[in-house]
PyMOL commands that place a pseudoatom at each C-alpha (Angstrom):
pseudoatom trace, name=CA, resn=MET, resi=1, chain=A, elem=C, hetatm=0, pos=[162.891, 146.040, 18.687]
pseudoatom trace, name=CA, resn=ALA, resi=2, chain=A, elem=C, hetatm=0, pos=[161.407, 149.530, 19.006]
pseudoatom trace, name=CA, resn=LEU, resi=3, chain=A, elem=C, hetatm=0, pos=[159.079, 150.585, 16.220]
pseudoatom trace, name=CA, resn=ASP, resi=4, chain=A, elem=C, hetatm=0, pos=[159.616, 154.335, 16.648]
pseudoatom trace, name=CA, resn=LEU, resi=5, chain=A, elem=C, hetatm=0, pos=[157.835, 155.201, 13.428]
pseudoatom trace, name=CA, resn=ILE, resi=6, chain=A, elem=C, hetatm=0, pos=[154.743, 157.164, 12.419]
pseudoatom trace, name=CA, resn=ASP, resi=7, chain=A, elem=C, hetatm=0, pos=[153.559, 154.925, 9.582]
pseudoatom trace, name=CA, resn=GLY, resi=8, chain=A, elem=C, hetatm=0, pos=[151.542, 151.929, 10.700]
pseudoatom trace, name=CA, resn=LYS, resi=9, chain=A, elem=C, hetatm=0, pos=[151.990, 149.992, 7.463]
pseudoatom trace, name=CA, resn=GLN, resi=10, chain=A, elem=C, hetatm=0, pos=[155.745, 150.484, 7.594]
pseudoatom trace, name=CA, resn=ALA, resi=11, chain=A, elem=C, hetatm=0, pos=[155.803, 149.378, 11.238]
pseudoatom trace, name=CA, resn=LEU, resi=12, chain=A, elem=C, hetatm=0, pos=[153.850, 146.202, 10.471]
pseudoatom trace, name=CA, resn=SER, resi=13, chain=A, elem=C, hetatm=0, pos=[156.098, 145.459, 7.500]
pseudoatom trace, name=CA, resn=ILE, resi=14, chain=A, elem=C, hetatm=0, pos=[159.293, 145.780, 9.544]
pseudoatom trace, name=CA, resn=ALA, resi=15, chain=A, elem=C, hetatm=0, pos=[157.755, 143.777, 12.384]
pseudoatom trace, name=CA, resn=GLU, resi=16, chain=A, elem=C, hetatm=0, pos=[157.001, 140.954, 9.955]
pseudoatom trace, name=CA, resn=ILE, resi=17, chain=A, elem=C, hetatm=0, pos=[160.644, 140.892, 8.871]
pseudoatom trace, name=CA, resn=VAL, resi=18, chain=A, elem=C, hetatm=0, pos=[162.274, 141.007, 12.309]
pseudoatom trace, name=CA, resn=ALA, resi=19, chain=A, elem=C, hetatm=0, pos=[159.758, 139.071, 14.434]
pseudoatom trace, name=CA, resn=PRO, resi=20, chain=A, elem=C, hetatm=0, pos=[161.557, 135.702, 14.162]
pseudoatom trace, name=CA, resn=TYR, resi=21, chain=A, elem=C, hetatm=0, pos=[164.763, 137.256, 15.509]
pseudoatom trace, name=CA, resn=VAL, resi=22, chain=A, elem=C, hetatm=0, pos=[163.596, 139.433, 18.425]
pseudoatom trace, name=CA, resn=ASP, resi=23, chain=A, elem=C, hetatm=0, pos=[162.031, 138.704, 21.819]
pseudoatom trace, name=CA, resn=ILE, resi=24, chain=A, elem=C, hetatm=0, pos=[160.056, 141.908, 22.339]
pseudoatom trace, name=CA, resn=MET, resi=25, chain=A, elem=C, hetatm=0, pos=[158.418, 144.309, 19.896]
pseudoatom trace, name=CA, resn=GLU, resi=26, chain=A, elem=C, hetatm=0, pos=[157.840, 147.837, 21.135]
pseudoatom trace, name=CA, resn=VAL, resi=27, chain=A, elem=C, hetatm=0, pos=[155.140, 150.155, 19.867]
pseudoatom trace, name=CA, resn=GLY, resi=28, chain=A, elem=C, hetatm=0, pos=[157.035, 153.440, 20.114]
pseudoatom trace, name=CA, resn=THR, resi=29, chain=A, elem=C, hetatm=0, pos=[155.349, 156.546, 21.465]
pseudoatom trace, name=CA, resn=PRO, resi=30, chain=A, elem=C, hetatm=0, pos=[155.148, 158.339, 18.076]
pseudoatom trace, name=CA, resn=LEU, resi=31, chain=A, elem=C, hetatm=0, pos=[153.542, 155.260, 16.502]
pseudoatom trace, name=CA, resn=LEU, resi=32, chain=A, elem=C, hetatm=0, pos=[151.085, 154.876, 19.377]
pseudoatom trace, name=CA, resn=LYS, resi=33, chain=A, elem=C, hetatm=0, pos=[150.069, 158.538, 19.107]
pseudoatom trace, name=CA, resn=VAL, resi=34, chain=A, elem=C, hetatm=0, pos=[149.475, 158.367, 15.363]
pseudoatom trace, name=CA, resn=GLU, resi=35, chain=A, elem=C, hetatm=0, pos=[147.896, 154.910, 15.082]
pseudoatom trace, name=CA, resn=GLY, resi=36, chain=A, elem=C, hetatm=0, pos=[146.308, 154.491, 18.515]
pseudoatom trace, name=CA, resn=ILE, resi=37, chain=A, elem=C, hetatm=0, pos=[145.772, 151.156, 20.216]
pseudoatom trace, name=CA, resn=LYS, resi=38, chain=A, elem=C, hetatm=0, pos=[144.757, 149.555, 16.920]
pseudoatom trace, name=CA, resn=ILE, resi=39, chain=A, elem=C, hetatm=0, pos=[148.448, 149.143, 16.077]
pseudoatom trace, name=CA, resn=ILE, resi=40, chain=A, elem=C, hetatm=0, pos=[148.924, 147.115, 19.271]
pseudoatom trace, name=CA, resn=GLU, resi=41, chain=A, elem=C, hetatm=0, pos=[145.926, 144.991, 18.350]
pseudoatom trace, name=CA, resn=ALA, resi=42, chain=A, elem=C, hetatm=0, pos=[147.279, 144.451, 14.832]
pseudoatom trace, name=CA, resn=LEU, resi=43, chain=A, elem=C, hetatm=0, pos=[150.728, 143.446, 16.060]
pseudoatom trace, name=CA, resn=LYS, resi=44, chain=A, elem=C, hetatm=0, pos=[149.304, 141.063, 18.656]
pseudoatom trace, name=CA, resn=LYS, resi=45, chain=A, elem=C, hetatm=0, pos=[147.053, 139.448, 16.069]
pseudoatom trace, name=CA, resn=ARG, resi=46, chain=A, elem=C, hetatm=0, pos=[149.970, 138.904, 13.687]
pseudoatom trace, name=CA, resn=HIS, resi=47, chain=A, elem=C, hetatm=0, pos=[152.490, 137.916, 16.359]
pseudoatom trace, name=CA, resn=PRO, resi=48, chain=A, elem=C, hetatm=0, pos=[150.538, 136.408, 19.267]
pseudoatom trace, name=CA, resn=ASN, resi=49, chain=A, elem=C, hetatm=0, pos=[153.592, 134.752, 20.792]
pseudoatom trace, name=CA, resn=LYS, resi=50, chain=A, elem=C, hetatm=0, pos=[155.692, 137.910, 20.938]
pseudoatom trace, name=CA, resn=VAL, resi=51, chain=A, elem=C, hetatm=0, pos=[155.934, 140.119, 24.002]
pseudoatom trace, name=CA, resn=LEU, resi=52, chain=A, elem=C, hetatm=0, pos=[154.538, 143.565, 23.131]
pseudoatom trace, name=CA, resn=LEU, resi=53, chain=A, elem=C, hetatm=0, pos=[155.726, 146.681, 24.891]
pseudoatom trace, name=CA, resn=ALA, resi=54, chain=A, elem=C, hetatm=0, pos=[153.517, 149.765, 24.651]
pseudoatom trace, name=CA, resn=ASP, resi=55, chain=A, elem=C, hetatm=0, pos=[155.651, 152.864, 25.197]
pseudoatom trace, name=CA, resn=THR, resi=56, chain=A, elem=C, hetatm=0, pos=[152.779, 154.826, 26.707]
pseudoatom trace, name=CA, resn=LYS, resi=57, chain=A, elem=C, hetatm=0, pos=[155.053, 157.104, 28.782]
pseudoatom trace, name=CA, resn=THR, resi=58, chain=A, elem=C, hetatm=0, pos=[152.176, 157.435, 31.217]
pseudoatom trace, name=CA, resn=MET, resi=59, chain=A, elem=C, hetatm=0, pos=[152.166, 160.581, 33.368]
pseudoatom trace, name=CA, resn=ASP, resi=60, chain=A, elem=C, hetatm=0, pos=[148.678, 160.326, 34.868]
pseudoatom trace, name=CA, resn=VAL, resi=61, chain=A, elem=C, hetatm=0, pos=[145.798, 157.866, 35.330]
pseudoatom trace, name=CA, resn=GLY, resi=62, chain=A, elem=C, hetatm=0, pos=[148.269, 155.023, 35.773]
pseudoatom trace, name=CA, resn=ALA, resi=63, chain=A, elem=C, hetatm=0, pos=[145.686, 152.307, 36.394]
pseudoatom trace, name=CA, resn=LEU, resi=64, chain=A, elem=C, hetatm=0, pos=[143.570, 153.330, 33.410]
pseudoatom trace, name=CA, resn=GLU, resi=65, chain=A, elem=C, hetatm=0, pos=[146.487, 153.307, 30.963]
pseudoatom trace, name=CA, resn=ALA, resi=66, chain=A, elem=C, hetatm=0, pos=[147.741, 149.998, 32.346]
pseudoatom trace, name=CA, resn=LYS, resi=67, chain=A, elem=C, hetatm=0, pos=[144.587, 148.058, 31.509]
pseudoatom trace, name=CA, resn=PHE, resi=68, chain=A, elem=C, hetatm=0, pos=[146.229, 146.458, 28.448]
pseudoatom trace, name=CA, resn=ASP, resi=69, chain=A, elem=C, hetatm=0, pos=[142.910, 145.930, 26.684]
pseudoatom trace, name=CA, resn=ALA, resi=70, chain=A, elem=C, hetatm=0, pos=[144.683, 146.110, 23.316]
pseudoatom trace, name=CA, resn=GLY, resi=71, chain=A, elem=C, hetatm=0, pos=[147.007, 143.210, 24.074]
pseudoatom trace, name=CA, resn=ALA, resi=72, chain=A, elem=C, hetatm=0, pos=[150.221, 144.824, 25.311]
pseudoatom trace, name=CA, resn=ASP, resi=73, chain=A, elem=C, hetatm=0, pos=[152.254, 142.824, 27.824]
pseudoatom trace, name=CA, resn=ILE, resi=74, chain=A, elem=C, hetatm=0, pos=[154.375, 145.686, 29.175]
pseudoatom trace, name=CA, resn=MET, resi=75, chain=A, elem=C, hetatm=0, pos=[153.612, 149.409, 29.444]
pseudoatom trace, name=CA, resn=THR, resi=76, chain=A, elem=C, hetatm=0, pos=[155.831, 152.327, 30.388]
pseudoatom trace, name=CA, resn=VAL, resi=77, chain=A, elem=C, hetatm=0, pos=[155.168, 154.884, 33.091]
pseudoatom trace, name=CA, resn=CYS, resi=78, chain=A, elem=C, hetatm=0, pos=[157.406, 157.922, 33.487]
pseudoatom trace, name=CA, resn=ALA, resi=79, chain=A, elem=C, hetatm=0, pos=[159.607, 158.197, 36.554]
pseudoatom trace, name=CA, resn=ALA, resi=80, chain=A, elem=C, hetatm=0, pos=[158.697, 161.896, 36.484]
pseudoatom trace, name=CA, resn=ALA, resi=81, chain=A, elem=C, hetatm=0, pos=[155.048, 161.044, 37.187]
pseudoatom trace, name=CA, resn=GLY, resi=82, chain=A, elem=C, hetatm=0, pos=[153.659, 161.242, 40.685]
pseudoatom trace, name=CA, resn=ILE, resi=83, chain=A, elem=C, hetatm=0, pos=[154.352, 158.328, 42.985]
pseudoatom trace, name=CA, resn=GLU, resi=84, chain=A, elem=C, hetatm=0, pos=[150.615, 157.667, 43.077]
pseudoatom trace, name=CA, resn=THR, resi=85, chain=A, elem=C, hetatm=0, pos=[150.485, 157.305, 39.283]
pseudoatom trace, name=CA, resn=ILE, resi=86, chain=A, elem=C, hetatm=0, pos=[153.519, 155.025, 39.180]
pseudoatom trace, name=CA, resn=SER, resi=87, chain=A, elem=C, hetatm=0, pos=[152.101, 152.889, 41.974]
pseudoatom trace, name=CA, resn=ALA, resi=88, chain=A, elem=C, hetatm=0, pos=[148.699, 152.662, 40.265]
pseudoatom trace, name=CA, resn=ALA, resi=89, chain=A, elem=C, hetatm=0, pos=[150.271, 151.553, 36.979]
pseudoatom trace, name=CA, resn=ILE, resi=90, chain=A, elem=C, hetatm=0, pos=[152.420, 148.895, 38.651]
pseudoatom trace, name=CA, resn=ASN, resi=91, chain=A, elem=C, hetatm=0, pos=[149.543, 147.578, 40.749]
pseudoatom trace, name=CA, resn=GLU, resi=92, chain=A, elem=C, hetatm=0, pos=[147.134, 147.362, 37.792]
pseudoatom trace, name=CA, resn=ALA, resi=93, chain=A, elem=C, hetatm=0, pos=[149.748, 145.629, 35.664]
pseudoatom trace, name=CA, resn=GLU, resi=94, chain=A, elem=C, hetatm=0, pos=[150.437, 143.178, 38.463]
pseudoatom trace, name=CA, resn=ARG, resi=95, chain=A, elem=C, hetatm=0, pos=[146.718, 142.528, 38.908]
pseudoatom trace, name=CA, resn=GLN, resi=96, chain=A, elem=C, hetatm=0, pos=[146.450, 141.500, 35.266]
pseudoatom trace, name=CA, resn=GLY, resi=97, chain=A, elem=C, hetatm=0, pos=[149.596, 139.426, 35.192]
pseudoatom trace, name=CA, resn=LYS, resi=98, chain=A, elem=C, hetatm=0, pos=[151.309, 142.078, 33.048]
pseudoatom trace, name=CA, resn=GLN, resi=99, chain=A, elem=C, hetatm=0, pos=[154.320, 144.327, 33.667]
pseudoatom trace, name=CA, resn=ALA, resi=100, chain=A, elem=C, hetatm=0, pos=[155.102, 148.005, 34.156]
pseudoatom trace, name=CA, resn=MET, resi=101, chain=A, elem=C, hetatm=0, pos=[158.394, 149.594, 33.143]
pseudoatom trace, name=CA, resn=VAL, resi=102, chain=A, elem=C, hetatm=0, pos=[159.447, 152.865, 34.793]
pseudoatom trace, name=CA, resn=ASP, resi=103, chain=A, elem=C, hetatm=0, pos=[161.120, 155.122, 32.226]
pseudoatom trace, name=CA, resn=PHE, resi=104, chain=A, elem=C, hetatm=0, pos=[163.703, 157.615, 33.512]
pseudoatom trace, name=CA, resn=ILE, resi=105, chain=A, elem=C, hetatm=0, pos=[163.707, 159.762, 30.402]
pseudoatom trace, name=CA, resn=GLY, resi=106, chain=A, elem=C, hetatm=0, pos=[164.163, 163.426, 31.342]
pseudoatom trace, name=CA, resn=ILE, resi=107, chain=A, elem=C, hetatm=0, pos=[165.193, 162.736, 34.961]
pseudoatom trace, name=CA, resn=GLU, resi=108, chain=A, elem=C, hetatm=0, pos=[168.463, 164.382, 36.015]
pseudoatom trace, name=CA, resn=ASP, resi=109, chain=A, elem=C, hetatm=0, pos=[169.101, 162.672, 39.373]
pseudoatom trace, name=CA, resn=LYS, resi=110, chain=A, elem=C, hetatm=0, pos=[167.999, 159.190, 38.376]
pseudoatom trace, name=CA, resn=ILE, resi=111, chain=A, elem=C, hetatm=0, pos=[169.495, 157.387, 41.385]
pseudoatom trace, name=CA, resn=SER, resi=112, chain=A, elem=C, hetatm=0, pos=[167.601, 159.512, 43.899]
pseudoatom trace, name=CA, resn=ARG, resi=113, chain=A, elem=C, hetatm=0, pos=[164.340, 159.106, 42.038]
pseudoatom trace, name=CA, resn=ALA, resi=114, chain=A, elem=C, hetatm=0, pos=[164.868, 155.359, 41.670]
pseudoatom trace, name=CA, resn=LYS, resi=115, chain=A, elem=C, hetatm=0, pos=[165.314, 155.058, 45.440]
pseudoatom trace, name=CA, resn=GLN, resi=116, chain=A, elem=C, hetatm=0, pos=[161.865, 156.623, 45.872]
pseudoatom trace, name=CA, resn=ILE, resi=117, chain=A, elem=C, hetatm=0, pos=[160.304, 154.184, 43.406]
pseudoatom trace, name=CA, resn=THR, resi=118, chain=A, elem=C, hetatm=0, pos=[162.004, 150.881, 44.269]
pseudoatom trace, name=CA, resn=SER, resi=119, chain=A, elem=C, hetatm=0, pos=[159.636, 150.044, 47.120]
pseudoatom trace, name=CA, resn=LEU, resi=120, chain=A, elem=C, hetatm=0, pos=[156.741, 150.082, 44.638]
pseudoatom trace, name=CA, resn=LYS, resi=121, chain=A, elem=C, hetatm=0, pos=[158.287, 146.956, 43.066]
pseudoatom trace, name=CA, resn=PRO, resi=122, chain=A, elem=C, hetatm=0, pos=[158.367, 147.974, 39.401]
pseudoatom trace, name=CA, resn=HIS, resi=123, chain=A, elem=C, hetatm=0, pos=[159.016, 145.182, 36.943]
pseudoatom trace, name=CA, resn=TYR, resi=124, chain=A, elem=C, hetatm=0, pos=[161.730, 147.144, 35.102]
pseudoatom trace, name=CA, resn=PHE, resi=125, chain=A, elem=C, hetatm=0, pos=[163.683, 150.372, 35.224]
pseudoatom trace, name=CA, resn=ASN, resi=126, chain=A, elem=C, hetatm=0, pos=[164.327, 151.821, 31.770]
pseudoatom trace, name=CA, resn=LEU, resi=127, chain=A, elem=C, hetatm=0, pos=[167.412, 154.013, 31.345]
pseudoatom trace, name=CA, resn=HIS, resi=128, chain=A, elem=C, hetatm=0, pos=[166.303, 155.812, 28.220]
pseudoatom trace, name=CA, resn=THR, resi=129, chain=A, elem=C, hetatm=0, pos=[168.357, 158.455, 26.440]
pseudoatom trace, name=CA, resn=ALA, resi=130, chain=A, elem=C, hetatm=0, pos=[166.082, 160.811, 24.530]
pseudoatom trace, name=CA, resn=ILE, resi=131, chain=A, elem=C, hetatm=0, pos=[166.778, 161.287, 20.831]
pseudoatom trace, name=CA, resn=ASP, resi=132, chain=A, elem=C, hetatm=0, pos=[167.394, 165.014, 21.240]
pseudoatom trace, name=CA, resn=ILE, resi=133, chain=A, elem=C, hetatm=0, pos=[169.953, 164.313, 23.967]
pseudoatom trace, name=CA, resn=GLN, resi=134, chain=A, elem=C, hetatm=0, pos=[171.589, 161.610, 21.857]
pseudoatom trace, name=CA, resn=MET, resi=135, chain=A, elem=C, hetatm=0, pos=[172.278, 164.248, 19.231]
pseudoatom trace, name=CA, resn=ALA, resi=136, chain=A, elem=C, hetatm=0, pos=[173.799, 166.691, 21.712]
pseudoatom trace, name=CA, resn=LYS, resi=137, chain=A, elem=C, hetatm=0, pos=[175.907, 164.540, 24.046]
pseudoatom trace, name=CA, resn=ARG, resi=138, chain=A, elem=C, hetatm=0, pos=[178.551, 161.858, 23.873]
pseudoatom trace, name=CA, resn=LYS, resi=139, chain=A, elem=C, hetatm=0, pos=[177.229, 158.422, 24.715]
pseudoatom trace, name=CA, resn=SER, resi=140, chain=A, elem=C, hetatm=0, pos=[177.998, 157.236, 28.249]
pseudoatom trace, name=CA, resn=PHE, resi=141, chain=A, elem=C, hetatm=0, pos=[176.900, 154.197, 30.214]
pseudoatom trace, name=CA, resn=GLU, resi=142, chain=A, elem=C, hetatm=0, pos=[178.068, 155.334, 33.655]
pseudoatom trace, name=CA, resn=GLU, resi=143, chain=A, elem=C, hetatm=0, pos=[174.488, 155.510, 34.921]
pseudoatom trace, name=CA, resn=VAL, resi=144, chain=A, elem=C, hetatm=0, pos=[173.891, 151.940, 33.826]
pseudoatom trace, name=CA, resn=GLY, resi=145, chain=A, elem=C, hetatm=0, pos=[176.790, 150.799, 35.966]
pseudoatom trace, name=CA, resn=ALA, resi=146, chain=A, elem=C, hetatm=0, pos=[175.536, 152.813, 38.936]
pseudoatom trace, name=CA, resn=PHE, resi=147, chain=A, elem=C, hetatm=0, pos=[172.025, 151.370, 38.636]
pseudoatom trace, name=CA, resn=SER, resi=148, chain=A, elem=C, hetatm=0, pos=[173.282, 147.811, 38.321]
pseudoatom trace, name=CA, resn=LYS, resi=149, chain=A, elem=C, hetatm=0, pos=[175.191, 148.204, 41.601]
pseudoatom trace, name=CA, resn=GLU, resi=150, chain=A, elem=C, hetatm=0, pos=[172.484, 150.066, 43.489]
pseudoatom trace, name=CA, resn=PHE, resi=151, chain=A, elem=C, hetatm=0, pos=[169.253, 148.313, 42.512]
pseudoatom trace, name=CA, resn=SER, resi=152, chain=A, elem=C, hetatm=0, pos=[167.979, 144.790, 41.945]
pseudoatom trace, name=CA, resn=VAL, resi=153, chain=A, elem=C, hetatm=0, pos=[165.185, 145.945, 39.610]
pseudoatom trace, name=CA, resn=PRO, resi=154, chain=A, elem=C, hetatm=0, pos=[165.798, 144.491, 36.116]
pseudoatom trace, name=CA, resn=LEU, resi=155, chain=A, elem=C, hetatm=0, pos=[167.228, 147.075, 33.740]
pseudoatom trace, name=CA, resn=ALA, resi=156, chain=A, elem=C, hetatm=0, pos=[166.125, 147.975, 30.234]
pseudoatom trace, name=CA, resn=ILE, resi=157, chain=A, elem=C, hetatm=0, pos=[168.420, 150.232, 28.220]
pseudoatom trace, name=CA, resn=ALA, resi=158, chain=A, elem=C, hetatm=0, pos=[167.251, 152.311, 25.282]
pseudoatom trace, name=CA, resn=GLY, resi=159, chain=A, elem=C, hetatm=0, pos=[168.262, 155.245, 23.150]
pseudoatom trace, name=CA, resn=GLY, resi=160, chain=A, elem=C, hetatm=0, pos=[170.420, 155.132, 20.064]
pseudoatom trace, name=CA, resn=LEU, resi=161, chain=A, elem=C, hetatm=0, pos=[171.934, 151.723, 20.734]
pseudoatom trace, name=CA, resn=VAL, resi=162, chain=A, elem=C, hetatm=0, pos=[174.141, 150.144, 18.074]
pseudoatom trace, name=CA, resn=PRO, resi=163, chain=A, elem=C, hetatm=0, pos=[175.909, 146.756, 18.068]
pseudoatom trace, name=CA, resn=GLU, resi=164, chain=A, elem=C, hetatm=0, pos=[179.175, 148.348, 19.182]
pseudoatom trace, name=CA, resn=ASP, resi=165, chain=A, elem=C, hetatm=0, pos=[177.503, 149.262, 22.506]
pseudoatom trace, name=CA, resn=ILE, resi=166, chain=A, elem=C, hetatm=0, pos=[176.740, 145.676, 23.450]
pseudoatom trace, name=CA, resn=ALA, resi=167, chain=A, elem=C, hetatm=0, pos=[180.178, 144.759, 24.770]
pseudoatom trace, name=CA, resn=ALA, resi=168, chain=A, elem=C, hetatm=0, pos=[180.120, 147.797, 27.072]
pseudoatom trace, name=CA, resn=LEU, resi=169, chain=A, elem=C, hetatm=0, pos=[176.617, 147.040, 28.367]
pseudoatom trace, name=CA, resn=MET, resi=170, chain=A, elem=C, hetatm=0, pos=[176.587, 143.286, 28.941]
pseudoatom trace, name=CA, resn=PRO, resi=171, chain=A, elem=C, hetatm=0, pos=[178.807, 143.369, 32.069]
pseudoatom trace, name=CA, resn=PHE, resi=172, chain=A, elem=C, hetatm=0, pos=[175.912, 145.210, 33.764]
pseudoatom trace, name=CA, resn=ASN, resi=173, chain=A, elem=C, hetatm=0, pos=[173.539, 142.291, 33.074]
pseudoatom trace, name=CA, resn=PRO, resi=174, chain=A, elem=C, hetatm=0, pos=[170.715, 144.266, 31.441]
pseudoatom trace, name=CA, resn=ALA, resi=175, chain=A, elem=C, hetatm=0, pos=[167.401, 142.450, 31.188]
pseudoatom trace, name=CA, resn=ILE, resi=176, chain=A, elem=C, hetatm=0, pos=[166.439, 144.178, 27.934]
pseudoatom trace, name=CA, resn=LEU, resi=177, chain=A, elem=C, hetatm=0, pos=[168.396, 146.015, 25.248]
pseudoatom trace, name=CA, resn=ILE, resi=178, chain=A, elem=C, hetatm=0, pos=[166.100, 148.121, 23.082]
pseudoatom trace, name=CA, resn=PHE, resi=179, chain=A, elem=C, hetatm=0, pos=[167.235, 148.809, 19.522]
pseudoatom trace, name=CA, resn=GLY, resi=180, chain=A, elem=C, hetatm=0, pos=[165.256, 151.136, 17.300]
pseudoatom trace, name=CA, resn=GLY, resi=181, chain=A, elem=C, hetatm=0, pos=[166.710, 153.370, 14.632]
pseudoatom trace, name=CA, resn=PHE, resi=182, chain=A, elem=C, hetatm=0, pos=[169.612, 151.033, 13.892]
pseudoatom trace, name=CA, resn=VAL, resi=183, chain=A, elem=C, hetatm=0, pos=[167.052, 148.574, 12.546]
pseudoatom trace, name=CA, resn=THR, resi=184, chain=A, elem=C, hetatm=0, pos=[164.134, 150.713, 11.372]
pseudoatom trace, name=CA, resn=SER, resi=185, chain=A, elem=C, hetatm=0, pos=[166.356, 153.022, 9.318]
pseudoatom trace, name=CA, resn=ALA, resi=186, chain=A, elem=C, hetatm=0, pos=[168.413, 150.184, 7.840]
pseudoatom trace, name=CA, resn=SER, resi=187, chain=A, elem=C, hetatm=0, pos=[168.027, 149.222, 4.204]
pseudoatom trace, name=CA, resn=ASP, resi=188, chain=A, elem=C, hetatm=0, pos=[168.102, 145.608, 5.422]
pseudoatom trace, name=CA, resn=PRO, resi=189, chain=A, elem=C, hetatm=0, pos=[166.250, 145.375, 8.777]
pseudoatom trace, name=CA, resn=LYS, resi=190, chain=A, elem=C, hetatm=0, pos=[166.752, 141.612, 8.994]
pseudoatom trace, name=CA, resn=GLY, resi=191, chain=A, elem=C, hetatm=0, pos=[170.482, 141.997, 8.458]
pseudoatom trace, name=CA, resn=ALA, resi=192, chain=A, elem=C, hetatm=0, pos=[170.613, 144.693, 11.144]
pseudoatom trace, name=CA, resn=VAL, resi=193, chain=A, elem=C, hetatm=0, pos=[168.877, 142.467, 13.695]
pseudoatom trace, name=CA, resn=LEU, resi=194, chain=A, elem=C, hetatm=0, pos=[171.098, 139.518, 12.839]
pseudoatom trace, name=CA, resn=GLU, resi=195, chain=A, elem=C, hetatm=0, pos=[174.138, 141.758, 13.353]
pseudoatom trace, name=CA, resn=ILE, resi=196, chain=A, elem=C, hetatm=0, pos=[172.861, 142.662, 16.818]
pseudoatom trace, name=CA, resn=ASN, resi=197, chain=A, elem=C, hetatm=0, pos=[172.201, 139.019, 17.709]
pseudoatom trace, name=CA, resn=LYS, resi=198, chain=A, elem=C, hetatm=0, pos=[175.614, 137.973, 16.445]
pseudoatom trace, name=CA, resn=GLU, resi=199, chain=A, elem=C, hetatm=0, pos=[177.290, 140.580, 18.635]
pseudoatom trace, name=CA, resn=ILE, resi=200, chain=A, elem=C, hetatm=0, pos=[175.285, 139.498, 21.689]
pseudoatom trace, name=CA, resn=ASP, resi=201, chain=A, elem=C, hetatm=0, pos=[176.223, 135.859, 21.105]
pseudoatom trace, name=CA, resn=SER, resi=202, chain=A, elem=C, hetatm=0, pos=[179.865, 136.848, 20.673]
pseudoatom trace, name=CA, resn=VAL, resi=203, chain=A, elem=C, hetatm=0, pos=[179.972, 138.807, 23.919]
pseudoatom trace, name=CA, resn=LEU, resi=204, chain=A, elem=C, hetatm=0, pos=[178.216, 136.064, 25.885]
pseudoatom trace, name=CA, resn=SER, resi=205, chain=A, elem=C, hetatm=0, pos=[180.300, 133.201, 24.522]
for i in range(1, 205): cmd.bond("trace and resi %d" % i, "trace and resi %d" % (i + 1))
show_as sticks, trace
zoom trace
């Protein structure tokens, strides 16, 4: 559940509603920029048993941003960052018993870049379709299929997902499906999450 919002109170309110029905709560980049690490601290205090993902989109000082002092369990580092930065983030996360997710947002030749990163042993690859691209292009999951065949790194998939996408994605065995706007913009966030879970259960049964 991605909290891609800019209002901390709204984010905490939605998190309270959906927490019983999701595995991971993500502090989206806009929320992290506006509220700072205090929003991570607040979420962890309220939901200590939930995995928290901080969408830091780190481009530099990988080890520093991976220190997780605020309580995040997973952080994101951009695939576009230097290999040294990606390696530093992964190594620091590993040292603390946490995880680093490499986000391929903005990368054109994702397969080639992933081949350069795989040896660093990232915990996840995130195939993330930017919001601006979502608005301009037809949705396609061809890259997901290519990644699932080429790499053993667990896959996270994000970017405009709706329940109707689940049947197309599950054959690729994604580790994480990240839903944001479908829930945060819904008049009934709990109902939206339950719809997602129902679809997942239906596809897996």
